[in-house]
N, C-alpha and C positions, 0 to 999 in steps of 0.2 A: 834366294833362300831367305835373305834377312828381311826383305819386303814381305814376304809369305809369314814370318814369324811376327813381324810387326802387326800385320793385319789380323793374325790370329789373336793376338793380346788385345787388340782394340775390341774385337768381338767379345772377348771374355769380360772386358771392363764394361761394355755397353749391356752384356747380358746380366752382370752382376748388379749394376745400377738399376735395372728394370726389376729385378727380384728384390732389391732392397727396399722397395716402396711396396707396402701391403695393399692388395688389391681390394675393391669394394665387395661386399656379400649381399646376399638376398636382394638381387636385382629383380624388381617386381612391376609388370604393367598392369595398370588397373583401368577398367571402362566403367564409367557411370554416366550412362546415356550419352550426351554429346562430349562430356569432359573424359580425356584421356591423359593419364599421368604415368609416370615412371618413378620409382623410389628405390633407395637402397641404404644399406647400413655401412659404417665405417668403423673399425674398431680402435684405431690409433690416430685420431684426427690432431692436426697441428695447425697453428694460425695461417701458415702459408699453403696448405693443402687446398687444391682445387679439383674439380672433376669435369672430364671432357664426356659430353654426352653426344653420341652419333646415332641418328636414325636411319636406318637401312631398310630397304624392301625390294619389292619387285620393280619399282620405278627407279630411274637413273637419277632423279632428283633428290639425292640424300641431303641430310641436314646435320650440322655440327655446332654445338654450342657448349660453352665452358661456364660453370657455376660453382659457387661455394656452398650451395644447399645440398640436402640429401635427397631432392626430389626435382622433378622437371615436368612441366606441363607440355603435353604433345599436341594438344588440340588444335592449335593453329597450323600444325604441319600436316595432321591427319585429315581435315576439312578443307585443305586448300584446293583439291580437286576430286572428281570422282574416282580417278585412278588411285588416289592415296587411300581412302578410306574403304574402297573395294579391293584394295591390294594386299599383298603379303608383306607384313613388316615386322621388324624387331629393333631392339635398342641395344647398345653397348656402351658400358660406362668404364672410364679409365681414371685412376687417381694420378694427380700430378703434384710432386713437391719439389719445388725449385727446378732444377732442370731434369729431374729424373721422373719417370712414368712407371706406374704398374702395368701388368698385363690387363688387357680389356676384358671385361665381364659381360657376356651378352644376357639379355632377357629371353622370355618365351615369345614365340612368334603370335602375332595377333593380326585380325581383320574383322571388319564389319560385313564382309561377304560370308553368307552360309555355305558358299559353294568352294570356298577355300578350305584346305587342309591345315589350317593354323592351330596352334595350341590353344588360343582363347579366340572365341567368336563374340564379338561385342555386339550388344543389342540396343535398341533405342526404346524410349517409353511411348506408350500409346497417349495420344492427345486425350484431352478430357472427354469423357463419353457420357451422353445423356440419354436416359431410357424414359420414354414417354407412353403412358398407358392411357388409353382414352375408351370409350364405349365402342367405337368402331374398330380398335385394335391397338396394338402397340408398335413401336418403331425405335430403332437404336439410330442416334446421330452423333457425329464428331466431326471435327474439322479434318481436311485431307492433309495427312503429314506433309506432303509435297508443299503446302502452303503454310502449314503451321511451323514447320523447321526452316528458317531461312538458309541454314547450310545445305539443304537439299534442292533449293531453287535453281541450282546450276545443272540439275538433271535435265535431259532433253525432253521433248515433248512426247516421246514414246513411253516415258515412265508411268507407271501406275501402281496403285496400292490394292492388293488382295487381302481380304479378311474373312475370318469365320467367326459367327455369332452362335454361342452354345446356351440354350437351344434356339435354332433360328435358321441356320444354314450359312451359306458362303455368300460373299459380296465383293464387288470390285469398284473401285473409284478412279476414274481417269485424270489425269493432270488438269484438265480443264474444269473439273468439278471442285469447288471449294469446300462443300459439305458433303460427307458421305452418309448415306442414309440406307437403312435395311429394316424392312417390315418383317414382324415376327408374330407368332401366335403361341400363347402359353396354354399348355393343357389345362383343363378344368381342375382348380384345387391346386395347382403346382405354385411354387415360389415365384414371385415376379422378378426374378433377377437373372442377369446374363453374365458370361465370361467371353472375352474377345482374344483372338490371336490374329497376327497379321504379317505380312512381309512386303517390302518395297521393291519393285522389279525395275532395275536400272541396267541397261545393255546386257540383258540376259543373266543378270547377278541378282541375287536375293539379299536383302538387308533385313534381317530378322527383328521383330519387335517383341517385348517382353509381354506376357500374357496378363490381361486384367482379371481381377477376382471379384465376384459378387457385386456387379454394377446393378443397383435395384432402382425401381421407379423414383423419378424426383418428385418431390413435395411441390404442388403449385405455390406461387408467391403469395396468393390470397390467404393460404392457410397460416403462414407466419404472420401476416398482418393481423388476422383474426385472433391467433394465440395472444399477440402482443397487446391488443386492445383488451382483451379479457384480463390479462395479468395487470395491466394498469388500472382497470377498475376495481379490481379485488384489492390492490394497494391503496387506492383512494378510500374505499370502504374500511379498511383496516385502520388507516391513519385517522379517519372521522371518528370511529368508535373509540379509539385510544384517546383522542383529544377531548371528548365529551366525557370519559370516565375521569380524566385527570381534572377537568373543571368541576365535577360533581363532588370530588374527593378532597379538593383543596380547602384549607380553612379560610374562614372570612379575612379579608384584608384589614388592617388596622387603618383607621382614619388618619392616623398621625404618621403612617408610614412613608408618605411622600414628603415629609419634612426631613432636613439633615438630622443626622443622629444626634449631634450635639444639642438640638432644640426638642428633640422628643422627650415627653415627660418620663422621669425615672431613668433616663438614659445612663446605663453603667451602674445602677443601684439595685441591689436585689431585694430592697425593702421600701416601704412607703413612708414618708415623713409624717409624724403625727404632731399636731400642735399641743403644747402643755395645756392642762385644764386651767381654768380660770377660778382662783380661790378668792373668796370675798372674806374680809375680816369679820369676825364675830364677836358680838358683845354679849357678855353674860351678866345679867343682874341677879344678885341675890338678896332676898329679903330677910332681914335680920329683927329680932324683937328689939322694941324701943327701950332705950337705956335711960339713964337719969337725964334730968333737965339739962344739966351742965354739959354732959356729952352731946345732948341733942343740940343745944345751942352752938356748941363747937363745930358739930357737923353741919349744922344749918349755914354757920358763917363760911365753912369750906365750900358748901355747895353753892353759895352765892357767887363764886368766882366763874361765873358763866358770862357770855356775851350778853350785850344789851339786847340783841335781836333774838332772843330765845323765845320760842313759842308759847303761847298762852295755855297750852294743854300740859305744861309741867315737864316736857321732855327736855333733856339736856344734851347739848352739843359739846362735844370734847374734841381737842386737837390732838392728833398722834404725831408724836416726834420719833424719828428713826435715827439710828446710828450710822454716819457716814461710813461706808465700806473702805474708802480710801484712808481714813484715820485708823480704822481698826488694823489694815495691813501695815501702816507705818509705825504701828505699836503705842501709838499716843495715848496716853491715861485719859479715859472718859467714863462717865457714870453709865451703866447699862440702865436701859428702861426698866428693868426687872428689880434693880436695886432701889428704885424710888418707889414712893407708895403708889399702889395701883388703885386702892379703894376710892370711891366717891360717895358720900352720903347725900341722899336726896330727900327731901320733905315731900311726902305724897299726900299730905293733908290729914286731918284729924290726929294730929301728933303720931303719925305713922311714919316711920322713917326706913328708907331703902338704901342699901349698899350696892353701888354700881361698880362695875371692873372695867377699866380703860385699858383695853389690849390692843396694841398697835404693832 
C-alpha cells in the first residue's frame, strides 16, 4: 500500500510539473514550393526555454530536433525520399523549461501527394514557360520538372509529368525528355496567352503543381535590341541639340579670362581708374595806359631784370617759385607768392607799357 501511495504521489508531481510549463500555441505548417516550415507562438518565453520538434508520419523514420527559435525548417526531412514527401506527415512541438516539459501540440497533417487525405496538400511551382508564336503556328515549351528540380531526380524511370494547356489540350513529358513541348492553335482574333496546370506521377501518386496564369507570347530578342538602338539614337540627338543651343546662347569669352584673377584688369574694382587732367599754367597779360615818365622809367628798370638770353621779339621769361609743401606742414613762416608783387611792366615800344602777371 505504501508503495502504491508513493507511486501515486510521483505521478501527481510529474503531472503537475508538465502542466506548469505553458505549451506553445498556433503550430502551423507552411508549404512554399520546395520549402516546408513549421512555426508556433509562445506567450511566456524565458531565457532557458527550448522547444522539441518531432516530425511524424506514415514512414517509420521520424525526426526529432531541439531549437530555441519559434520556427523550424522541415525541407531536408520532407525531401529526403519519395516516401516522405508523398507520405502523410505532421509535426508536434513541446516547450521545455529546465527539467519540465509542456504537453506536445500537434500541427495539421500535410503531404505533397494529391491522393492523401491530409489537411494541407502542398504544391510545386511550374518551371518557367515559353510561348512562341510563329507563322507556322504556336507552341508551349518548358523544362521537364523531373530535370528542373534536383529534389525529384530520385524518382524512378517510370515517373512522368502530365500537363494541360488552356487553350491547347493535354500533353505528357517522360522522364527521358528534358524539354516538354506542346503545339497549339489560337482561334482567330483570340488573345495569344495560355494557362497551364500539371501533375507529377510517381509510384501511382500525384504531386500537384500550381496553375500558371496568362503566359503570353515572348518577344524576340532582336526587338529589344532594336528598341535599345532607337532610344540611344534619340538620346544622342537630344544631347547634340542641347549642346548647340548652349554654345549659341553663351556670352563671348573675355580675352583675359585665361589670366589669373589677380592679374586681370579691374579685378575686384567696380570702377575704372581715371587719370587726372593735365593743367598748364596760364599767364594773363593786362595792357594799361602809359603813366608818367618817372613811372615808365621805374617800370622799365624793373622789366630789365630778365635773363640775358631773352629773345629779340620782346618776350619776357619769368621764373616761378613755389612754396615747399613740407615747410607749410611744419608751420614755418614764409612769404606766400601772392604776398609779393605779381605785376611786371614791359616796354612794348613807342612808349607803350604793358603790365604782365606772373602766376605760378
